[in-house]
C-alpha positions in Angstrom: 0.1 0.3 0.0 2.2 2.9 -1.3 1.4 5.3 -4.0 -1.7 4.9 -5.8 -3.5 6.4 -8.7 -7.1 7.2 -7.5 -8.0 9.4 -10.7 -6.9 10.2 -14.0 -8.6 12.0 -17.1 -7.2 13.5 -20.3 -5.9 16.6 -18.5 -4.9 15.2 -15.1 -3.8 12.4 -13.0 -4.2 12.0 -9.1 -1.7 10.2 -6.9 -2.0 9.6 -3.2 0.0 7.8 -0.5 -2.4 5.6 0.9 -0.7 5.0 4.1 -0.1 8.4 5.7 -0.7 9.6 9.4 -4.2 11.0 8.7 -5.1 7.5 8.1 -4.6 6.2 11.6 -8.1 7.7 12.1 -10.7 5.3 11.4 -13.2 8.2 10.3 -10.6 9.6 7.9 -10.2 6.2 6.3 -14.0 5.8 6.0 -14.3 9.4 4.5 -11.6 8.5 1.8 -13.5 5.1 1.0 -16.7 7.0 0.5 -14.9 9.9 -1.5 -13.3 7.3 -3.8 -16.3 5.1 -4.4 -18.5 8.0 -5.1 -15.8 9.4 -7.5 -16.0 6.0 -9.5 -19.7 6.1 -10.1 -19.3 9.8 -10.9 -17.0 8.9 -13.7 -19.5 6.2 -15.2 -22.3 8.9 -15.2 -19.7 11.0 -16.9 -19.1 8.3 -19.6 -23.3 7.8 -20.0 -23.4 11.5 -20.5 -20.7 11.3 -23.2 -18.1 13.5 -21.3 -15.3 10.7 -21.1 -14.4 7.7 -23.4 -14.7 4.1 -22.9 -11.0 3.8 -22.5 -11.2 6.2 -19.3 -14.2 4.2 -18.2 -11.9 1.3 -17.9 -9.9 3.0 -15.4 -12.8 3.0 -12.7 -12.2 -0.6 -12.3 -8.4 0.0 -11.1 -9.7 2.1 -8.2 -11.8 -0.4 -6.8 -8.6 -2.2 -5.7 -7.7 1.1 -3.7 -11.2 0.8 -1.9 -10.7 -2.8 -1.1 -7.2 -1.9 0.5 -8.9 1.0 2.7 -11.6 -1.5 3.7 -9.0 -4.0 5.0 -7.2 -1.0 6.7 -10.5 0.0 8.4 -11.3 -3.3 9.5 -7.8 -3.6 11.0 -7.8 -0.3 12.5 -11.4 -1.2 14.3 -10.2 -4.5 15.7 -7.3 -2.7 16.9 -9.4 -0.1 18.9 -11.8 -3.1 20.0 -8.9 -4.9 21.4 -7.7 -1.7 23.8 -10.6 -1.0 26.3 -8.8 2.3 27.1 -8.7 3.1 23.4 -12.4 2.3 23.2 -13.3 4.8 26.1 -11.1 7.3 24.6 -12.8 7.4 21.1 -16.4 6.9 22.5 -16.7 3.5 21.0 -18.8 0.7 22.4 -19.1 -2.9 21.2 -22.6 -2.0 19.8 -21.4 1.0 17.8 -18.8 -1.2 16.4 -21.1 -3.8 14.8 -22.9 -0.7 13.1 -19.6 0.6 12.1 -18.3 -2.7 10.7 -21.7 -2.8 8.8 -21.3 0.5 7.4 -17.6 0.0 6.4 -18.8 -3.0 4.3 -21.4 -1.2 2.5 -19.1 1.5 1.2 -17.0 -1.4 0.0 -20.0 -3.1 -1.9 -20.7 0.6 -3.0 -17.3 0.4 -4.9 -18.2 -2.9 -6.4 -21.4 -1.9 -7.8 -19.7 0.9 -9.7 -17.3 -1.9 -11.3 -20.3 -4.2 -11.9 -21.9 -1.3 -13.8 -18.5 -0.7 -16.0 -18.4 -4.2 -16.9 -22.1 -4.2 -18.2 -21.5 -1.1 -20.1 -18.4 -2.0 -21.7 -20.5 -4.8 -23.5 -23.1 -2.5 -24.8 -22.7 -0.4 -27.7 -24.1 3.0 -26.5 -24.7 4.2 -23.2 -27.9 4.1 -21.6 -28.9 7.4 -21.1 -32.6 6.7 -20.1 -31.0 5.5 -16.7 -29.2 8.5 -16.1 -31.5 10.3 -13.6 -32.2 7.1 -11.9 -28.5 6.4 -11.5 -27.9 9.9 -10.3 -30.5 9.7 -7.8 -29.3 6.5 -6.3 -25.6 7.6 -6.2 -26.8 11.0 -4.5 -29.0 9.6 -1.9 -26.3 7.0 -0.9 -23.9 9.4 -0.5 -26.5 11.5 1.8 -27.2 8.2 4.1 -23.3 7.5 4.3 -22.7 11.3 5.3 -25.6 11.0 7.9 -23.8 8.0 9.5 -20.5 9.7 9.5 -22.0 12.6 11.6 -24.4 10.4 13.3 -27.6 12.7 12.1 -30.7 10.7 12.5 -32.8 13.5 10.8 -30.5 13.3 7.7 -31.0 9.6 7.6 -34.9 9.5 8.0 -34.8 12.2 5.1 -32.4 9.7 3.1 -35.1 6.7 3.6 -37.7 9.1 2.3 -35.7 10.2 -0.7 -35.0 6.7 -1.5 -38.9 6.0 -1.7 -39.0 8.7 -4.5 -36.0 7.1 -6.4 -37.7 3.7 -6.2 -40.9 5.0 -7.9 -38.6 6.4 -10.7 -37.1 2.9 -11.0 -40.4 1.2 -11.3 -41.4 3.7 -14.1 -38.3 2.6 -15.9 -38.5 -0.7 -15.8 -42.1 -0.7 -16.8 -41.5 1.4 -19.7 -38.6 -0.4 -21.0 -39.9 -3.8 -20.1 -39.8 -5.2 -23.7 -36.3 -3.6 -24.5 -34.8 -5.7 -21.3 -35.7 -8.6 -23.0 -33.2 -8.2 -25.9 -30.6 -6.4 -23.6 -30.1 -8.1 -20.5 -27.2 -6.4 -19.8 -29.4 -3.3 -19.0 -31.2 -5.5 -16.4 -27.7 -6.0 -14.6 -27.2 -2.2 -14.4 -30.7 -1.7 -13.1 -30.1 -4.4 -10.5 -26.8 -2.7 -9.5 -28.6 0.7 -9.0 -31.3 -1.2 -7.0 -28.8 -2.5 -4.9 -27.2 0.9 -4.1 -30.5 2.1 -2.9 -31.0 -0.8 -0.7 -27.7 -0.2 0.6 -28.5 3.5 1.0 -31.6 2.3 3.2 -29.4 -0.2 5.3 -27.3 2.6 6.4 -30.1 5.3 7.1 -31.6 2.4 9.3 -28.3 1.9 11.0 -28.1 5.7 12.1 -31.7 5.4 13.4 -31.0 2.0 15.5 -27.8 3.7 16.8 -29.7 6.6 18.1 -32.5 4.2 19.5 -30.1 2.0 21.3 -28.5 5.1 22.8 -32.0 6.4 24.0 -32.6 2.8 25.5 -29.2 3.1 27.4 -30.2 6.6 28.9 -33.6 5.2 30.0 -31.8 2.5 31.7 
């Protein structure tokens, strides 16, 4: 885990050292995972919009390796914290919190995986499916909101994300209904739709984790 290419385009290339002092903080690792995974989806959206080429789209897949490394680093950091009661108290982290935190970290890793799945599907398709653009943007946006709500432990923002997912789900139903005959001949589009649907499911999972954490803390106060 040294110097890594985390982004590149026609006029720039971005390199970062994965192991640096800032990553000793678990939240820093998590924020970086979210930032990189979201940038992967943003590049896919740019491809569908016709902004970047298919060659640049292929670079999204390589960035997944960095997210995977950060995922393992985050779990290792969490394990280290949990093995030291003093460190847990210093960070205000309970065993219950760590369960939700590990689920959240996994959701971030899967968020990046879904970008790879979509890329692999699009690379076999002759033209970008612009009909899915609004749905895809909505899913990525609400996932990011849910993730940010988790990081700052904002219950109200989490509830808002759940409601937003419901609206995006309605758009998904409309699109699936409108292109149902088209999907029979192009199952690869179904693969893209399914990946987007899973992103929405992950967004709900994360939002519900925030709500659950708040409920658990309230129960502890009552006791």
